[in-house]
C-alpha positions as CSV (number, residue, x, y, z in Angstrom):
1,X,-83.4,2.2,21.6
2,X,-83.5,2.0,18.2
3,X,-82.2,4.0,14.9
4,X,-84.6,5.3,13.3
5,X,-83.7,8.7,12.7
6,X,-87.7,9.3,13.7
7,X,-86.7,7.5,17.3
8,X,-83.5,8.3,17.5
9,X,-84.1,10.7,20.5
10,X,-86.3,9.2,22.5
11,X,-86.0,7.1,25.6
12,X,-86.4,3.4,27.9
13,X,-85.4,1.7,30.1
14,X,-83.7,-1.8,28.7
15,X,-82.2,-4.6,30.5
16,X,-79.2,-4.2,31.2
17,X,-75.9,-4.0,29.1
18,X,-71.8,-3.5,30.1
19,X,-72.6,-6.8,31.0
20,X,-71.6,-7.2,28.0
21,X,-73.9,-9.4,26.7
22,X,-76.2,-11.8,28.9
23,X,-74.2,-14.0,27.8
24,X,-71.4,-13.4,28.9
25,X,-69.1,-13.6,31.9
26,X,-69.3,-9.5,31.9
27,X,-73.0,-9.7,33.2
28,X,-72.1,-8.4,36.9
29,X,-70.6,-5.7,35.4
30,X,-73.6,-2.3,34.8
31,X,-71.5,0.4,32.0
32,X,-74.6,2.3,32.3
33,X,-76.1,2.2,36.0
34,X,-80.2,3.7,35.2
35,X,-80.6,3.9,39.5
36,X,-78.8,7.6,39.9
37,X,-80.1,8.8,43.3
38,X,-81.4,11.8,43.9
39,X,-78.7,14.2,46.6
40,X,-78.5,17.7,47.2
41,X,-75.2,19.2,45.4
42,X,-73.1,21.6,47.4
43,X,-70.4,23.3,46.1
44,X,-68.1,23.7,48.6
45,X,-65.2,25.4,47.2
46,X,-64.8,28.7,45.0
47,X,-63.1,28.3,41.3
48,X,-60.2,29.4,40.6
49,X,-58.6,30.1,37.4
50,X,-58.0,26.2,36.6
51,X,-54.3,25.3,34.9
52,X,-51.3,23.0,33.9
53,X,-47.8,22.9,33.3
54,X,-43.9,21.1,33.3
55,X,-44.0,17.2,33.5
56,X,-42.3,18.8,36.7
57,X,-43.4,16.5,39.6
58,X,-43.7,19.7,41.7
59,X,-45.8,21.8,43.8
60,X,-45.9,24.2,45.0
61,X,-47.7,24.4,49.2
62,X,-48.5,28.2,48.0
63,X,-50.8,27.6,45.7
64,X,-54.3,25.3,46.4
65,X,-57.0,27.5,45.1
66,X,-59.3,30.4,46.2
67,X,-60.8,27.8,48.8
68,X,-58.1,27.1,51.7
69,X,-55.5,29.1,53.2
70,X,-52.9,28.0,54.4
71,X,-51.8,29.5,57.4
72,X,-55.3,30.2,58.7
73,X,-55.3,26.3,58.6
74,X,-52.1,26.8,60.7
75,X,-53.6,28.7,62.8
76,X,-57.4,26.8,63.5
77,X,-59.6,24.7,64.1
78,X,-62.5,23.2,62.9
79,X,-64.3,21.4,65.5
80,X,-66.8,20.2,63.1
81,X,-64.5,17.8,61.2
82,X,-62.9,15.6,63.7
83,X,-61.7,17.9,66.5
84,X,-59.1,20.7,66.5
85,X,-55.7,20.8,64.9
86,X,-53.4,20.0,67.3
87,X,-56.1,17.2,68.7
88,X,-54.2,14.8,65.8
89,X,-51.6,17.1,64.4
90,X,-48.2,14.7,63.5
91,X,-45.7,15.9,61.4
92,X,-42.4,14.3,60.1
93,X,-38.6,15.2,58.9
94,X,-37.5,15.0,55.4
95,X,-33.9,16.3,56.7
96,X,-33.3,13.1,59.7
97,X,-31.0,11.4,56.2
98,X,-30.1,8.1,59.2
99,X,-34.4,7.7,59.5
100,X,-35.0,8.3,55.6
101,X,-31.7,5.7,54.6
102,X,-32.2,3.0,57.5
103,X,-33.0,1.0,55.3
104,X,-30.0,1.0,53.1
105,X,-26.7,0.1,53.1
106,X,-23.8,2.3,52.0
107,X,-23.4,0.4,48.7
108,X,-26.7,1.2,47.5
109,X,-26.7,5.4,49.3
110,X,-23.4,5.1,46.6
111,X,-25.4,3.1,44.2
112,X,-27.8,6.0,43.9
113,X,-25.6,8.8,44.0
114,X,-23.9,7.9,41.2
115,X,-27.2,6.6,38.9
116,X,-28.8,10.1,40.2
117,X,-25.5,12.0,38.6
118,X,-24.9,10.4,35.5
119,X,-28.9,10.7,34.6
120,X,-27.9,14.6,34.6
121,X,-25.8,14.5,32.0
122,X,-27.3,15.9,28.5
123,X,-24.7,13.8,26.4
124,X,-24.9,10.3,28.0
125,X,-29.0,11.0,29.2
126,X,-29.7,11.6,24.9
127,X,-27.1,8.6,23.4
128,X,-28.2,5.6,26.3
129,X,-29.8,3.5,23.6
130,X,-26.3,3.8,21.8
131,X,-24.6,3.4,24.8
132,X,-25.6,0.7,26.3
133,X,-26.3,-1.0,22.7
134,X,-22.8,-0.7,22.8
135,X,-21.7,-1.8,25.8
136,X,-23.5,-5.8,24.8
137,X,-21.0,-5.8,22.4
138,X,-18.3,-5.1,24.1
139,X,-18.7,-7.8,27.3
140,X,-21.9,-9.4,25.9
141,X,-25.6,-9.4,27.5
142,X,-24.5,-11.2,30.7
143,X,-22.1,-9.5,31.5
144,X,-24.0,-6.4,30.8
145,X,-27.2,-8.2,32.5
146,X,-25.1,-8.0,35.4
147,X,-23.7,-4.3,35.2
148,X,-27.8,-2.5,34.9
149,X,-28.2,-4.7,37.6
150,X,-25.3,-3.1,40.0
151,X,-26.1,0.6,38.8
152,X,-30.3,1.7,36.8
153,X,-31.7,-1.3,37.0
154,X,-31.0,-1.9,40.7
155,X,-32.2,1.4,41.0
156,X,-35.8,1.9,39.7
157,X,-36.5,-2.6,39.6
158,X,-37.2,-4.8,42.0
159,X,-36.1,-7.7,40.3
160,X,-37.5,-10.5,37.1
161,X,-40.0,-12.0,38.7
162,X,-42.3,-12.0,41.3
163,X,-40.0,-14.8,43.1
164,X,-36.9,-12.1,43.3
165,X,-38.7,-9.7,44.0
166,X,-40.4,-10.6,47.0
167,X,-36.9,-9.5,49.6
168,X,-36.9,-5.9,48.2
169,X,-40.7,-6.1,49.0
170,X,-40.5,-7.3,52.7
171,X,-37.4,-5.3,52.9
172,X,-39.6,-1.9,52.5
173,X,-42.5,-3.2,54.3
174,X,-40.6,-3.4,57.0
175,X,-39.2,-0.4,57.4
176,X,-43.4,1.2,56.7
177,X,-43.2,1.3,52.7
178,X,-46.0,-0.8,50.7
179,X,-45.9,-1.7,46.8
180,X,-47.5,-0.4,44.2
181,X,-46.2,-4.0,41.6
182,X,-46.1,-3.0,38.1
183,X,-44.7,-5.2,35.8
184,X,-42.9,-2.8,33.5
185,X,-42.2,-5.0,30.2
186,X,-42.2,-3.1,27.0
187,X,-42.2,-4.9,23.3
188,X,-38.9,-3.5,22.0
189,X,-40.2,-2.8,18.7
190,X,-39.3,0.3,16.0
191,X,-40.8,3.7,15.5
192,X,-42.7,2.0,12.0
193,X,-43.9,-1.4,14.0
194,X,-45.8,1.2,16.4
195,X,-46.9,2.7,13.8
196,X,-48.5,0.5,11.6
197,X,-49.6,-1.6,14.6
198,X,-51.0,1.3,16.5
199,X,-53.0,1.9,12.7
200,X,-53.9,-1.2,12.3
201,X,-55.8,-1.6,15.3
202,X,-57.5,2.0,16.3
203,X,-59.4,2.1,12.7
204,X,-62.6,-0.1,12.2
205,X,-62.9,-2.2,9.3
206,X,-66.0,0.5,8.6
207,X,-64.3,3.6,8.5
208,X,-60.9,1.1,6.4
209,X,-63.7,0.2,3.5
210,X,-65.0,3.9,4.0
211,X,-69.0,2.1,4.5
212,X,-71.4,4.4,5.0
213,X,-71.1,7.4,6.8
214,X,-68.6,8.8,9.5
215,X,-69.7,11.2,11.9
216,X,-65.7,10.9,13.7
217,X,-64.1,14.1,15.6
218,X,-61.0,14.3,14.3
219,X,-58.8,14.2,17.9
220,X,-60.7,10.3,18.5
221,X,-59.0,8.8,14.9
222,X,-56.0,6.9,14.4
223,X,-53.2,9.1,12.8
224,X,-49.4,7.7,11.9
225,X,-48.2,10.4,12.9
226,X,-49.2,10.0,16.4
227,X,-49.1,5.9,15.7
228,X,-45.7,5.3,18.8
229,X,-47.3,6.5,21.5
230,X,-44.0,5.5,23.5
231,X,-42.8,9.5,22.4
232,X,-42.7,12.5,24.8
233,X,-44.5,10.5,27.5
234,X,-42.9,10.4,30.9
235,X,-42.6,7.4,32.9
236,X,-45.3,5.3,31.0
237,X,-45.2,2.2,30.2
238,X,-46.9,1.5,26.0
239,X,-49.0,-1.1,25.1
240,X,-49.2,-2.2,21.3
241,X,-52.2,-4.2,20.3
242,X,-51.1,-7.1,18.4
243,X,-54.4,-10.0,18.5
244,X,-56.9,-11.6,21.1
245,X,-54.4,-13.6,22.5
246,X,-51.5,-11.2,23.7
247,X,-54.1,-9.0,25.6
248,X,-54.8,-12.8,27.3
249,X,-50.8,-13.0,27.8
250,X,-50.9,-10.0,29.3
251,X,-54.5,-10.0,31.6
252,X,-52.3,-13.4,32.6
253,X,-49.2,-11.4,33.2
254,X,-51.7,-9.3,35.6
255,X,-53.0,-11.9,37.7
256,X,-49.2,-12.7,38.3
257,X,-49.1,-9.7,39.6
258,X,-52.0,-9.1,41.1
259,X,-50.9,-13.0,43.2
260,X,-47.2,-11.1,43.8
261,X,-49.0,-8.4,45.7
262,X,-50.8,-10.5,48.0
263,X,-48.3,-12.5,48.7
264,X,-46.5,-9.8,49.5
265,X,-48.5,-8.2,51.9
266,X,-52.2,-7.9,53.4
267,X,-52.2,-4.0,51.7
268,X,-50.3,-3.8,48.6
269,X,-51.7,-2.5,44.9
270,X,-51.0,-3.3,41.4
271,X,-51.3,-1.5,38.3
272,X,-52.9,-1.8,35.4
273,X,-53.5,-0.5,31.7
274,X,-57.0,-1.2,29.9
275,X,-55.2,-0.9,26.5
276,X,-52.9,-3.8,27.5
277,X,-56.2,-5.9,27.5
278,X,-58.0,-5.5,24.2
279,X,-58.2,-3.4,20.7
280,X,-58.1,0.4,21.9
281,X,-60.9,1.3,19.0
282,X,-63.1,0.3,21.8
283,X,-61.2,3.3,24.0
284,X,-61.5,6.4,21.2
285,X,-64.8,5.6,20.1
286,X,-66.5,5.0,23.3
287,X,-64.5,8.2,24.2
288,X,-65.6,10.4,21.9
289,X,-69.0,9.2,22.2
290,X,-68.7,10.3,26.4
291,X,-67.6,13.3,25.1
292,X,-70.2,14.2,22.8
293,X,-72.8,13.8,25.1
294,X,-71.1,15.7,27.7
295,X,-71.0,18.7,25.9
296,X,-74.7,18.8,24.3
297,X,-75.2,18.5,28.0
298,X,-73.2,22.1,28.4
299,X,-75.0,23.3,24.7
300,X,-78.1,22.9,26.0
301,X,-76.9,24.4,29.9
302,X,-75.7,26.9,27.6
303,X,-79.5,27.3,25.6
304,X,-80.4,27.6,29.5
305,X,-78.4,30.3,30.7
306,X,-75.7,28.1,32.9
307,X,-72.8,29.3,30.8
308,X,-69.6,30.0,33.0
309,X,-70.7,27.5,36.2
310,X,-69.1,24.3,37.8
311,X,-69.9,20.9,36.0
312,X,-72.5,20.0,39.3
313,X,-73.4,23.1,39.4
314,X,-75.2,22.7,36.1
315,X,-78.6,22.2,36.4
316,X,-81.1,22.0,33.5
317,X,-84.8,23.2,33.9
318,X,-86.9,19.3,32.0
319,X,-89.7,21.4,30.7
320,X,-87.4,23.7,28.6
321,X,-85.2,20.4,28.0
322,X,-88.6,19.2,26.6
323,X,-89.7,22.1,24.9
324,X,-86.5,22.2,23.3
325,X,-86.0,19.3,22.3
326,X,-88.8,18.9,21.0
327,X,-88.4,21.7,18.7
328,X,-85.8,20.3,17.7
329,X,-87.8,17.8,16.9
330,X,-86.7,14.9,19.4
331,X,-88.9,12.9,20.4
332,X,-90.0,11.0,23.9
333,X,-90.7,11.6,27.0
334,X,-87.6,13.3,28.6
335,X,-89.6,15.0,31.3
336,X,-91.5,12.0,32.7
337,X,-88.5,10.0,32.2
338,X,-86.4,11.9,34.1
339,X,-89.0,12.3,36.5
340,X,-90.7,8.9,37.4
341,X,-87.1,7.5,37.5
342,X,-85.9,9.9,40.6
343,X,-88.6,8.5,44.5
344,X,-88.2,12.6,44.6
345,X,-87.8,15.4,41.8
346,X,-87.2,19.0,41.5
347,X,-88.1,18.9,38.3
348,X,-84.6,19.9,37.1
349,X,-81.5,16.8,36.7
350,X,-77.7,17.0,36.2
351,X,-74.8,15.9,33.8
352,X,-75.1,13.0,36.0
353,X,-78.7,12.5,35.5
354,X,-78.3,13.0,32.0
355,X,-75.2,10.4,31.4
356,X,-78.1,8.2,32.6
357,X,-79.2,8.6,28.6
358,X,-76.7,6.3,27.4
359,X,-78.3,4.3,28.3
360,X,-78.5,0.2,29.2
361,X,-78.0,-2.1,25.9
362,X,-77.7,-5.8,25.5
363,X,-75.1,-4.7,22.3
364,X,-71.9,-2.9,23.0
365,X,-72.0,-1.2,19.3
366,X,-75.2,0.6,20.2
367,X,-73.6,2.3,22.7
368,X,-72.1,4.2,20.3
369,X,-74.5,7.0,19.6
370,X,-73.8,11.0,19.2
371,X,-76.2,13.9,19.1
372,X,-76.6,15.8,16.0
373,X,-77.3,19.3,17.6
374,X,-78.8,20.3,14.2
375,X,-81.1,17.0,13.4
376,X,-82.3,16.6,17.1
377,X,-81.5,13.3,16.6
378,X,-78.8,10.0,17.4
379,X,-76.4,8.8,15.1
380,X,-74.9,6.3,15.5
381,X,-70.7,7.1,15.2
382,X,-70.5,4.5,12.5
383,X,-72.1,2.7,10.3
384,X,-70.9,-1.1,10.7
385,X,-69.2,-3.1,13.6
386,X,-68.3,-6.3,11.9
387,X,-69.4,-9.7,14.7
388,X,-65.6,-9.1,15.4
389,X,-65.0,-5.9,16.6
390,X,-68.4,-6.6,18.6
391,X,-66.7,-9.6,20.0
392,X,-63.1,-7.8,20.6
393,X,-65.2,-4.9,22.6
394,X,-66.2,-7.8,24.9
395,X,-63.9,-9.2,25.5
396,X,-61.8,-6.3,26.8
397,X,-64.1,-5.4,29.8
398,X,-64.8,-9.6,30.3
399,X,-60.4,-9.0,30.2
400,X,-61.2,-6.2,33.0
401,X,-63.5,-7.4,35.8
402,X,-61.4,-11.1,35.7
403,X,-58.4,-8.4,37.3
404,X,-61.0,-6.8,39.0
405,X,-63.0,-10.2,40.6
406,X,-58.7,-11.3,41.4
407,X,-57.6,-8.7,43.2
408,X,-60.8,-8.6,45.1
409,X,-60.3,-12.3,46.1
410,X,-56.2,-11.9,47.1
411,X,-56.8,-8.7,48.7
412,X,-55.4,-6.2,46.6
413,X,-56.1,-3.0,45.2
414,X,-56.5,-2.1,42.2
415,X,-54.4,0.9,40.4
416,X,-56.3,1.4,36.8
417,X,-53.2,3.9,35.1
418,X,-54.3,6.9,32.7
419,X,-53.6,7.2,29.7
420,X,-54.1,9.4,26.3
421,X,-56.9,12.4,26.5
422,X,-57.9,10.3,23.1
423,X,-58.5,7.2,25.0
424,X,-59.3,8.8,28.9
425,X,-62.5,9.3,29.4
426,X,-63.7,5.9,27.5
427,X,-61.0,4.4,30.5
428,X,-62.5,6.7,33.5
429,X,-65.6,5.6,32.8
430,X,-65.1,2.0,32.5
431,X,-63.0,2.0,35.3
432,X,-66.1,3.6,37.6
433,X,-67.8,0.5,36.9
434,X,-65.9,-1.6,38.2
435,X,-66.3,0.5,41.1
436,X,-70.0,1.1,41.5
437,X,-69.8,-3.1,41.7
438,X,-66.1,-3.8,43.3
439,X,-65.8,-0.7,46.1
440,X,-69.4,-1.9,47.9
441,X,-67.3,-1.8,51.5
442,X,-64.2,-0.6,50.5
443,X,-62.1,0.5,48.0
444,X,-61.0,-2.0,46.2
445,X,-60.6,0.0,43.1
446,X,-58.6,3.4,42.2
447,X,-59.0,5.5,39.3
448,X,-56.5,8.2,37.9
449,X,-56.3,12.1,37.6
450,X,-54.4,13.4,35.5
451,X,-54.6,17.3,37.3
452,X,-52.2,18.8,34.1
453,X,-55.5,18.1,32.3
454,X,-57.9,21.6,32.1
455,X,-61.3,19.0,32.8
456,X,-59.5,17.2,36.0
457,X,-61.6,19.3,38.9
458,X,-64.5,18.8,37.0
459,X,-63.5,14.4,36.7
460,X,-62.9,14.1,40.1
461,X,-65.7,16.2,41.4
462,X,-68.4,14.7,39.6
463,X,-67.6,11.2,40.0
464,X,-67.1,11.5,44.5
465,X,-70.1,13.3,44.3
466,X,-71.5,9.8,42.2
467,X,-70.2,7.6,44.6
468,X,-71.6,10.1,47.2
469,X,-75.6,9.4,45.6
470,X,-74.7,5.7,45.0
471,X,-72.8,4.8,48.8
472,X,-69.4,3.1,46.8
473,X,-66.0,4.3,47.8
474,X,-64.4,6.6,45.5
475,X,-61.3,6.3,45.1
476,X,-58.2,8.0,43.4
477,X,-54.3,8.3,42.6
478,X,-53.9,12.1,41.4
479,X,-50.9,12.8,39.5
480,X,-50.1,15.6,37.2
481,X,-49.5,13.3,34.3
482,X,-46.9,11.7,31.8
483,X,-47.9,13.0,28.4
484,X,-47.5,17.0,28.3
485,X,-45.5,17.0,25.4
486,X,-47.1,14.1,23.1
487,X,-50.5,15.4,23.4
488,X,-49.4,19.2,22.8
489,X,-48.0,18.3,20.1
490,X,-51.1,16.3,18.6
491,X,-53.6,18.8,19.6
492,X,-51.6,21.3,18.1
493,X,-50.8,19.3,14.2
494,X,-54.1,17.9,14.1
495,X,-56.1,20.9,15.0
496,X,-57.7,20.4,18.5
497,X,-57.8,22.3,21.6
498,X,-55.0,21.4,24.1
499,X,-56.2,19.5,26.1
500,X,-53.1,20.5,28.9
501,X,-53.3,23.9,31.5
502,X,-51.4,26.2,30.3
503,X,-48.5,26.5,32.8
504,X,-46.4,25.0,35.5
505,X,-48.7,27.1,38.6
506,X,-51.7,26.3,36.8
507,X,-50.8,23.0,37.3
508,X,-50.1,23.2,40.8
509,X,-53.6,25.1,41.0
510,X,-54.9,22.1,39.9
511,X,-54.2,19.1,41.8
512,X,-54.2,21.8,45.0
513,X,-58.3,22.2,44.3
514,X,-58.6,18.5,43.1
515,X,-56.7,17.2,46.4
516,X,-58.5,19.3,48.8
517,X,-62.0,17.8,46.9
518,X,-61.1,15.5,48.0
519,X,-60.1,15.7,51.6
520,X,-62.5,17.2,52.3
521,X,-64.9,14.7,51.4
522,X,-62.9,11.6,53.3
523,X,-63.2,14.5,55.4
524,X,-67.0,14.2,55.9
525,X,-68.2,11.6,55.6
526,X,-64.9,8.4,55.4
527,X,-65.6,6.8,52.3
528,X,-63.5,8.1,50.2
529,X,-59.5,8.0,49.5
530,X,-56.8,9.1,47.8
531,X,-52.9,8.8,46.3
532,X,-51.2,11.2,46.7
533,X,-48.6,9.9,43.9
534,X,-46.0,13.1,43.7
535,X,-42.0,13.2,44.0
536,X,-42.4,17.1,45.7
537,X,-41.7,17.8,49.0
538,X,-44.1,21.0,49.3
539,X,-47.1,18.9,47.9
540,X,-46.6,16.3,50.6
541,X,-46.3,18.8,53.3
542,X,-49.4,20.9,51.7
543,X,-51.4,17.0,53.0
544,X,-50.1,16.9,55.6
545,X,-51.1,20.2,57.2
546,X,-54.6,19.7,55.2
547,X,-54.8,16.1,57.4
548,X,-53.9,17.7,60.3
549,X,-56.8,20.5,60.3
550,X,-59.5,18.4,58.8
551,X,-58.5,16.0,61.6
552,X,-57.4,12.6,59.4
553,X,-55.2,10.4,60.8
554,X,-52.9,7.7,59.6
555,X,-54.5,5.3,61.0
556,X,-57.4,4.9,58.7
557,X,-55.7,4.9,55.9
558,X,-58.3,6.8,53.7
559,X,-54.6,8.9,52.9
560,X,-52.1,7.4,50.6
561,X,-48.7,8.2,49.5
562,X,-46.8,7.5,46.3
563,X,-42.8,8.0,45.1
564,X,-41.4,5.7,42.3
565,X,-38.7,3.0,43.6
566,X,-35.0,4.4,43.1
567,X,-36.5,8.3,43.5
568,X,-37.5,10.2,47.2
569,X,-36.7,7.9,49.2
570,X,-35.5,10.6,52.0
571,X,-39.8,11.8,51.6
572,X,-41.5,7.5,51.5
573,X,-39.4,5.7,54.3
574,X,-40.2,9.3,57.0
575,X,-43.0,9.4,55.9
576,X,-44.1,5.4,56.6
577,X,-41.7,5.2,60.0
578,X,-44.3,8.5,60.4
579,X,-47.4,5.5,60.3
580,X,-48.4,6.9,57.1
581,X,-49.6,5.3,54.6
582,X,-46.7,5.6,51.9
583,X,-46.1,3.4,48.4
584,X,-43.7,2.5,46.5
585,X,-44.4,1.8,42.4
586,X,-43.0,-0.7,41.9
587,X,-41.4,-1.4,38.5
588,X,-40.1,-5.5,37.6
589,X,-39.2,-7.5,34.8
590,X,-36.5,-8.9,32.5
591,X,-33.9,-7.0,32.5
592,X,-33.0,-7.4,28.5
593,X,-37.8,-6.6,28.5
594,X,-37.2,-3.3,30.9
595,X,-34.8,-1.5,29.5
596,X,-35.9,0.6,26.2
597,X,-38.9,1.4,29.2
598,X,-36.2,2.4,31.9
599,X,-34.1,4.0,28.6
600,X,-37.3,6.4,27.8
601,X,-38.0,7.1,31.7
602,X,-34.6,8.1,32.1
603,X,-33.8,10.9,29.5
604,X,-37.6,11.8,29.7
605,X,-37.1,12.2,33.6
606,X,-34.0,13.6,33.3
607,X,-35.4,17.2,34.4
608,X,-36.3,15.7,37.4
609,X,-32.4,14.2,38.0
610,X,-30.8,17.2,37.0
611,X,-33.0,18.5,39.7
612,X,-32.5,16.2,42.7
613,X,-29.6,18.4,44.0
614,X,-31.6,17.5,47.5
615,X,-31.9,14.1,46.6
616,X,-27.8,14.3,46.3
617,X,-26.9,16.2,49.0
618,X,-29.2,14.1,52.2
619,X,-27.9,11.1,50.3
620,X,-23.4,12.4,50.6
621,X,-24.7,13.4,54.4
622,X,-25.5,10.3,55.5
623,X,-22.7,8.6,53.8
624,X,-20.0,11.0,55.3
625,X,-22.7,10.6,59.0
626,X,-21.7,6.8,58.3
627,X,-17.9,7.2,57.7
628,X,-17.4,9.9,60.7
629,X,-19.8,7.3,63.5
630,X,-17.6,3.7,62.5
631,X,-21.1,2.6,60.7
632,X,-19.7,2.2,57.1
633,X,-20.9,-1.3,56.8
634,X,-23.7,-0.8,58.7
635,X,-26.6,-3.0,57.0
636,X,-30.5,-2.6,57.6
637,X,-31.8,-5.2,60.6
638,X,-35.0,-6.6,59.6
């Protein structure tokens, strides 16, 4: 597709791009597959108001969304979905402290109590960095590191490297709990340094030189005020781009993480962040392109009277589309292009068909074109790309492919973490492209969906539908989200719509709605997978009820549960011992390099720490039980 204005909307099939260029090792990754098998989309849900919540990882089992009724689930059966609820029904008691803490000796229980209590004091949390700096000066670095290993670091971090973490991983595995390895080293740089690095890496040469026409939206441009992406983030490590060599180092670290996960168990996970693998400028630009194409489809759907419908229910009549685009001055046989690519055509296209308009190209910069509604043309997002910028984009894709292949070879699942909304469309799309390649036979690549986003359900439902059409395994981790305060402040200050749902209850509804959709897909086709990443007991119980209702048994390994290391053991271990696939997110890395990340997690999880009253009560109950029964010196046997 050429950029001359007369041909901007003309369409033709060209050799596969993403592929990142035919001369690269990334040639198997077709970022924009031109084959979209036709299927009939049937909505399985009735829309409820979708919304979001504060950063607390809580849930309300009663706020699931209109299409499910938890009371009815427990009273009735559904023979069409694997038999009666009673046939496979199982339950887990999260109040049995002896079972919950079977993997812990009494000193570990006492450490948990002390750490949770300290984290409930605002003064200690607010001043934790200053207190730690003072501690290093008073007792020295070596003694300080040892103190941290006995307390905070020991509670939330598995060890310093892939060798020292192995005993903990093996112990957890023996008690039914797997691991998602997460190398959590984070640069301890100042806010000023972070802002400068972000501006340097997110602004293109063309923007710096103010060359040509800039069609960028302010949401997808770097802003120094929000350059330090660590601010207001809950439990997510942050990477800042330095150079390509640093990205190669990150890739090597992730490779070691994958190897360690593969060496510790047969079914482990390894977590990666895409901003660690390349210059984030490309993620910003590609995200903007994807959003503008989707927005243009919605504009066309509204023009055809489809306003207010679910994303997948919006279908454009091709004849009307052809007439409308021709009136805009666009050139090209859209009707013929779409109908020729389908074995059978209904004369309509949906959002997934429309996405194929972003066709395969031989240069990544050619992807970065956007529709201009007024002029009916495709315009380049930027007028100029340097050769080095083109190479940087390719290298990011190549590193992703190396990691995916390595995960497949080592029997490890790769968990791609979610990030800020101005990066996320690109991250999700590139993750989806890896799924199309590596998830053909089983789920290897997992995408992360943040359910505090207004668009979460649309994203989940469209990706599930694409996997169904193309015959690969959908795999998702569902989380509440880690960037709410930062996202809201940025949207308000820069001036675009807040992407986060309005309140706590609406996030619960969105989480359950997305979860229900995937669980239904698992029950219907057994070709999807989901990790319920939540610390909330109600959410877990809700999922267990739904599994019972749908006839989904734990041994199928389609529904996973996930919690952070050092938190909510009373949920993780009873699940594991009951036979459910459950995993701890396991941070590791040198003490001095992990503490900046850990310091922020303590600060930003203060609400959860204060609210961990039940966990503290259960810990006390188990300590008192051991004391009364003469088991105070209990040692786990495995």
